OpenMM code with the backbone's topology and positions (N, CA, C; nanometers):
from openmm import Vec3, app, unit

residues = "MET SER PRO GLU ALA ILE THR LYS LEU LEU LYS ALA LYS LEU PRO ASP CYS GLU ILE TYR VAL GLU VAL ASN GLY SER ARG CYS HIS ILE THR ALA ILE GLY GLU ILE PHE GLU GLY LYS ARG PRO VAL GLN ARG GLN GLN LEU VAL TYR ARG ALA LEU SER THR GLN ILE SER GLU GLY HIS ILE HIS ALA VAL ALA MET ASN THR PHE THR SER GLU GLU TRP HIS ASP GLU LYS GLN VAL ASN CYS ASP SER PRO LEU GLY".split()
positions = [
    Vec3(16.0549, -7.4313, 10.0576),
    Vec3(16.0312, -7.3845, 9.9209),
    Vec3(15.9910, -7.2380, 9.9249),
    Vec3(16.0296, -7.1673, 9.8231),
    Vec3(15.9954, -7.0257, 9.8148),
    Vec3(15.8513, -7.0087, 9.7663),
    Vec3(15.7897, -6.8950, 9.7980),
    Vec3(15.6552, -6.8684, 9.7473),
    Vec3(15.6505, -6.8722, 9.5943),
    Vec3(15.7576, -6.8250, 9.5319),
    Vec3(15.7626, -6.8231, 9.3858),
    Vec3(15.7629, -6.9643, 9.3281),
    Vec3(15.8387, -7.0542, 9.3906),
    Vec3(15.8456, -7.1929, 9.3428),
    Vec3(15.7113, -7.2631, 9.3593),
    Vec3(15.6451, -7.2397, 9.4718),
    Vec3(15.5138, -7.3004, 9.4944),
    Vec3(15.4121, -7.2434, 9.3968),
    Vec3(15.4168, -7.1126, 9.3758),
    Vec3(15.3254, -7.0487, 9.2807),
    Vec3(15.3447, -7.1058, 9.1413),
    Vec3(15.4694, -7.1198, 9.0990),
    Vec3(15.4988, -7.1741, 8.9660),
    Vec3(15.4455, -7.3161, 8.9526),
    Vec3(15.4667, -7.3965, 9.0542),
    Vec3(15.4188, -7.5346, 9.0536),
    Vec3(15.2661, -7.5399, 9.0449),
    Vec3(15.1995, -7.4597, 9.1257),
    Vec3(15.0526, -7.4590, 9.1252),
    Vec3(14.9968, -7.4078, 8.9929),
    Vec3(15.0600, -7.3051, 8.9368),
    Vec3(15.0118, -7.2527, 8.8083),
    Vec3(15.0290, -7.3549, 8.6965),
    Vec3(15.1303, -7.4399, 8.7077),
    Vec3(15.1491, -7.5452, 8.6072),
    Vec3(15.0387, -7.6499, 8.6171),
    Vec3(14.9941, -7.6793, 8.7393),
    Vec3(14.8910, -7.7817, 8.7604),
    Vec3(14.7493, -7.7247, 8.7549),
    Vec3(14.7355, -7.5964, 8.7863),
    Vec3(14.6060, -7.5279, 8.7854),
    Vec3(14.6205, -7.4034, 8.6976),
    Vec3(14.6363, -7.4220, 8.5670),
    Vec3(14.6814, -7.3149, 8.4785),
    Vec3(14.5904, -7.1929, 8.4674),
    Vec3(14.4631, -7.2071, 8.4901),
    Vec3(14.3736, -7.0927, 8.4748),
    Vec3(14.3406, -7.0264, 8.6077),
    Vec3(14.4205, -7.0527, 8.7087),
    Vec3(14.3948, -6.9979, 8.8418),
    Vec3(14.4904, -6.8835, 8.8746),
    Vec3(14.4392, -6.7892, 8.9517),
    Vec3(14.5251, -6.6913, 9.0173),
    Vec3(14.5732, -6.7592, 9.1447),
    Vec3(14.7002, -6.7462, 9.1741),
    Vec3(14.7582, -6.8133, 9.2900),
    Vec3(14.8344, -6.7104, 9.3737),
    Vec3(14.8088, -6.7118, 9.5035),
    Vec3(14.8819, -6.6276, 9.5982),
    Vec3(14.9356, -6.7192, 9.7078),
    Vec3(15.0642, -6.7056, 9.7381),
    Vec3(15.1281, -6.7952, 9.8347),
    Vec3(15.2078, -6.7136, 9.9360),
    Vec3(15.1900, -6.7477, 10.0629),
    Vec3(15.2725, -6.6944, 10.1706),
    Vec3(15.3403, -6.8136, 10.2374),
    Vec3(15.4695, -6.8003, 10.2656),
    Vec3(15.5447, -6.9103, 10.3261),
    Vec3(15.6078, -6.8629, 10.4564),
    Vec3(15.5988, -6.9490, 10.5573),
    Vec3(15.6652, -6.9257, 10.6849),
    Vec3(15.7342, -7.0564, 10.7225),
    Vec3(15.8613, -7.0675, 10.6918),
    Vec3(15.9339, -7.1924, 10.7141),
    Vec3(15.8833, -7.2987, 10.6187),
    Vec3(15.8391, -7.4115, 10.6731),
    Vec3(15.7863, -7.5181, 10.5872),
    Vec3(15.6336, -7.5157, 10.5813),
    Vec3(15.5756, -7.4101, 10.6328),
    Vec3(15.4299, -7.3938, 10.6296),
    Vec3(15.3935, -7.2901, 10.5246),
    Vec3(15.2831, -7.3153, 10.4566),
    Vec3(15.2428, -7.2166, 10.3571),
    Vec3(15.0917, -7.1970, 10.3584),
    Vec3(15.0523, -7.0762, 10.3189),
    Vec3(14.9116, -7.0429, 10.3030),
    Vec3(14.8905, -7.0110, 10.1559),
    Vec3(14.7923, -7.0765, 10.0975),
    Vec3(14.7645, -7.0626, 9.9546),
    Vec3(14.6241, -7.0080, 9.9360),
    Vec3(14.6128, -6.9090, 9.8491),
    Vec3(14.4827, -6.8636, 9.8018),
    Vec3(14.4804, -6.8915, 9.6529),
    Vec3(14.3809, -6.9675, 9.6097),
    Vec3(14.3675, -7.0032, 9.4683),
    Vec3(14.2297, -6.9595, 9.4206),
    Vec3(14.2276, -6.8901, 9.3066),
    Vec3(14.1037, -6.8384, 9.2496),
    Vec3(14.0925, -6.8875, 9.1071),
    Vec3(13.9828, -6.9553, 9.0762),
    Vec3(13.9645, -7.0027, 8.9390),
    Vec3(13.8331, -7.0755, 8.9202),
    Vec3(13.7916, -7.0821, 8.7965),
    Vec3(13.6654, -7.1483, 8.7638),
    Vec3(13.6745, -7.2997, 8.7778),
    Vec3(13.7949, -7.3529, 8.7912),
    Vec3(13.8118, -7.4966, 8.8139),
    Vec3(13.7394, -7.5407, 8.9416),
    Vec3(13.7157, -7.4470, 9.0333),
    Vec3(13.6512, -7.4787, 9.1605),
    Vec3(13.4987, -7.4712, 9.1546),
    Vec3(13.4458, -7.4229, 9.0435),
    Vec3(13.3005, -7.4089, 9.0283),
    Vec3(13.2306, -7.5431, 9.0482),
    Vec3(13.1292, -7.5442, 9.1356),
    Vec3(13.0487, -7.6639, 9.1574),
    Vec3(13.1143, -7.7714, 9.2416),
    Vec3(13.2335, -7.7440, 9.2940),
    Vec3(13.3035, -7.8443, 9.3745),
    Vec3(13.2864, -7.8140, 9.5234),
    Vec3(13.2756, -7.9196, 9.6014),
    Vec3(13.2690, -7.9054, 9.7468),
    Vec3(13.4074, -7.8640, 9.7980),
    Vec3(13.4119, -7.8055, 9.9182),
    Vec3(13.5413, -7.7618, 9.9721),
    Vec3(13.6477, -7.8714, 9.9726),
    Vec3(13.6118, -7.9931, 10.0098),
    Vec3(13.7124, -8.1004, 10.0128),
    Vec3(13.7633, -8.1324, 9.8724),
    Vec3(13.6788, -8.1248, 9.7721),
    Vec3(13.7225, -8.1490, 9.6340),
    Vec3(13.8181, -8.0394, 9.5880),
    Vec3(13.7916, -7.9174, 9.6287),
    Vec3(13.8809, -7.8056, 9.5951),
    Vec3(14.0181, -7.8271, 9.6594),
    Vec3(14.0169, -7.8650, 9.7869),
    Vec3(14.1431, -7.8901, 9.8565),
    Vec3(14.2208, -8.0035, 9.7916),
    Vec3(14.1502, -8.1071, 9.7491),
    Vec3(14.2169, -8.2203, 9.6849),
    Vec3(14.2900, -8.1771, 9.5582),
    Vec3(14.2316, -8.0854, 9.4813),
    Vec3(14.2984, -8.0360, 9.3605),
    Vec3(14.4312, -7.9689, 9.3952),
    Vec3(14.4295, -7.8873, 9.4995),
    Vec3(14.5519, -7.8169, 9.5397),
    Vec3(14.6525, -7.9154, 9.5991),
    Vec3(14.6071, -8.0020, 9.6884),
    Vec3(14.6984, -8.1006, 9.7483),
    Vec3(14.7598, -8.1919, 9.6428),
    Vec3(14.6811, -8.2312, 9.5437),
    Vec3(14.7329, -8.3175, 9.4369),
    Vec3(14.8485, -8.2479, 9.3643),
    Vec3(14.8347, -8.1177, 9.3437),
    Vec3(14.9400, -8.0425, 9.2747),
    Vec3(15.0683, -8.0349, 9.3579),
    Vec3(15.0544, -8.0461, 9.4895),
    Vec3(15.1700, -8.0337, 9.5796),
    Vec3(15.2138, -8.1662, 9.6410),
    Vec3(15.1571, -8.2762, 9.5965),
    Vec3(15.1777, -8.4050, 9.6637),
    Vec3(15.3249, -8.4447, 9.6759),
    Vec3(15.4028, -8.4246, 9.5727),
    Vec3(15.5443, -8.4623, 9.5787),
    Vec3(15.6186, -8.3777, 9.6811),
    Vec3(15.5945, -8.2468, 9.6797),
    Vec3(15.6641, -8.1575, 9.7722),
    Vec3(15.6252, -8.1866, 9.9170),
    Vec3(15.4991, -8.2239, 9.9383),
    Vec3(15.4549, -8.2586, 10.0733),
    Vec3(15.5174, -8.3912, 10.1163),
    Vec3(15.5130, -8.4916, 10.0298),
    Vec3(15.5667, -8.6236, 10.0669),
    Vec3(15.7177, -8.6206, 10.0869),
    Vec3(15.7872, -8.5313, 10.0176),
    Vec3(15.9321, -8.5189, 10.0337),
    Vec3(15.9705, -8.4263, 10.1490),
    Vec3(15.8709, -8.3665, 10.2149),
    Vec3(15.8968, -8.2824, 10.3310),
    Vec3(15.9343, -8.1387, 10.3012),
    Vec3(15.9265, -8.0968, 10.1749),
    Vec3(15.9579, -7.9578, 10.1406),
    Vec3(15.8502, -7.8635, 10.1922),
    Vec3(15.7287, -7.9145, 10.2002),
    Vec3(15.6166, -7.8395, 10.2563),
    Vec3(15.5603, -7.9255, 10.3681),
    Vec3(15.5512, -7.8669, 10.4863),
    Vec3(15.5056, -7.9437, 10.6022),
    Vec3(15.3557, -7.9263, 10.6259),
    Vec3(15.3094, -7.8036, 10.6210),
    Vec3(15.1686, -7.7759, 10.6498),
    Vec3(15.1149, -7.6773, 10.5471),
    Vec3(14.9915, -7.6992, 10.5077),
    Vec3(14.9282, -7.6134, 10.4080),
    Vec3(14.7937, -7.5664, 10.4616),
    Vec3(14.7732, -7.4366, 10.4551),
    Vec3(14.6413, -7.3786, 10.4789),
    Vec3(14.5994, -7.3176, 10.3462),
    Vec3(14.4730, -7.3280, 10.3146),
    Vec3(14.4324, -7.2746, 10.1842),
    Vec3(14.2919, -7.2196, 10.1868),
    Vec3(14.2717, -7.1268, 10.0951),
    Vec3(14.1393, -7.0751, 10.0626),
    Vec3(14.1251, -7.0889, 9.9126),
    Vec3(14.0120, -7.1421, 9.8690),
    Vec3(13.9867, -7.1571, 9.7258),
    Vec3(13.8565, -7.0867, 9.6922),
    Vec3(13.8570, -7.0174, 9.5787),
    Vec3(13.7420, -6.9387, 9.5373),
    Vec3(13.7218, -6.9496, 9.3872),
    Vec3(13.5968, -6.9377, 9.3431),
    Vec3(13.5712, -6.9073, 9.2027),
    Vec3(13.5923, -6.7568, 9.1887),
    Vec3(13.5948, -6.7063, 9.0673),
    Vec3(13.6112, -6.5619, 9.0470),
    Vec3(13.4991, -6.4841, 9.1148),
    Vec3(13.3774, -6.5350, 9.1036),
    Vec3(13.2625, -6.4673, 9.1652),
    Vec3(13.2738, -6.4671, 9.3177),
    Vec3(13.3132, -6.5807, 9.3742),
    Vec3(13.3307, -6.5880, 9.5194),
    Vec3(13.4411, -6.4934, 9.5661),
    Vec3(13.5483, -6.4846, 9.4881),
    Vec3(13.6596, -6.3957, 9.5235),
    Vec3(13.6140, -6.2509, 9.5207),
    Vec3(13.5384, -6.2151, 9.4197),
    Vec3(13.4842, -6.0796, 9.4101),
    Vec3(13.3984, -6.0494, 9.5325),
    Vec3(13.3108, -6.1431, 9.5682),
    Vec3(13.2244, -6.1254, 9.6851),
    Vec3(13.3065, -6.1155, 9.8132),
    Vec3(13.4097, -6.1969, 9.8258),
    Vec3(13.4964, -6.1957, 9.9440),
    Vec3(13.5656, -6.0608, 9.9585),
    Vec3(13.6160, -6.0074, 9.8484),
    Vec3(13.6830, -5.8772, 9.8527),
    Vec3(13.5848, -5.7680, 9.8912),
    Vec3(13.4607, -5.7765, 9.8413),
    Vec3(13.3583, -5.6775, 9.8750),
    Vec3(13.3298, -5.6808, 10.0248),
    Vec3(13.3152, -5.7985, 10.0810),
    Vec3(13.2874, -5.8122, 10.2243),
    Vec3(13.4024, -5.7537, 10.3049),
    Vec3(13.5248, -5.7859, 10.2680),
    Vec3(13.6407, -5.7362, 10.3420),
    Vec3(13.6581, -5.5863, 10.3278),
    Vec3(13.6253, -5.5308, 10.2118),
    Vec3(13.6374, -5.3863, 10.1915),
    Vec3(13.5302, -5.3111, 10.2690),
    Vec3(13.4121, -5.3709, 10.2822),
    Vec3(13.3016, -5.3060, 10.3520),
    Vec3(13.3115, -5.3207, 10.5033),
    Vec3(13.3968, -5.4092, 10.5488),
    Vec3(13.4105, -5.4346, 10.6917),
    Vec3(13.4855, -5.3199, 10.7588),
    Vec3(13.4427, -5.2790, 10.8779),
    Vec3(13.5168, -5.1738, 10.9478),
    Vec3(13.6570, -5.2180, 10.9886),
    Vec3(13.6810, -5.3506, 10.9881),
    Vec3(13.8135, -5.4017, 11.0241),
    Vec3(13.9038, -5.4214, 10.9043),
    Vec3(13.8469, -5.4242, 10.7848),
    Vec3(13.9274, -5.4642, 10.6721),
    Vec3(13.9427, -5.3639, 10.5681),
] * unit.nanometer
topology = app.Topology()
chain = topology.addChain("A")
for resn in residues:
    res = topology.addResidue(resn, chain)
    for name in ("N", "CA", "C"):
        topology.addAtom(name, app.Element.getBySymbol(name[0]), res)
């Protein structure tokens, strides 16, 4: 699946989220940012994303998924840390 197709699918299921997708073959890395993740444990956040992709995963269109999920505040903090880092 293309990054655009995965992004479109995720935005339909997680409509108020910013979605960034990188694809390498049947593996993809997803970054999702939205208030839907507020107050949820990491596994609950992952379940929301996996639920949105369940058909594509079960049909083999997506083989492996790596993801990062953030609230808007967490994303802002993450960007600050990466910008302040001598490596980033």
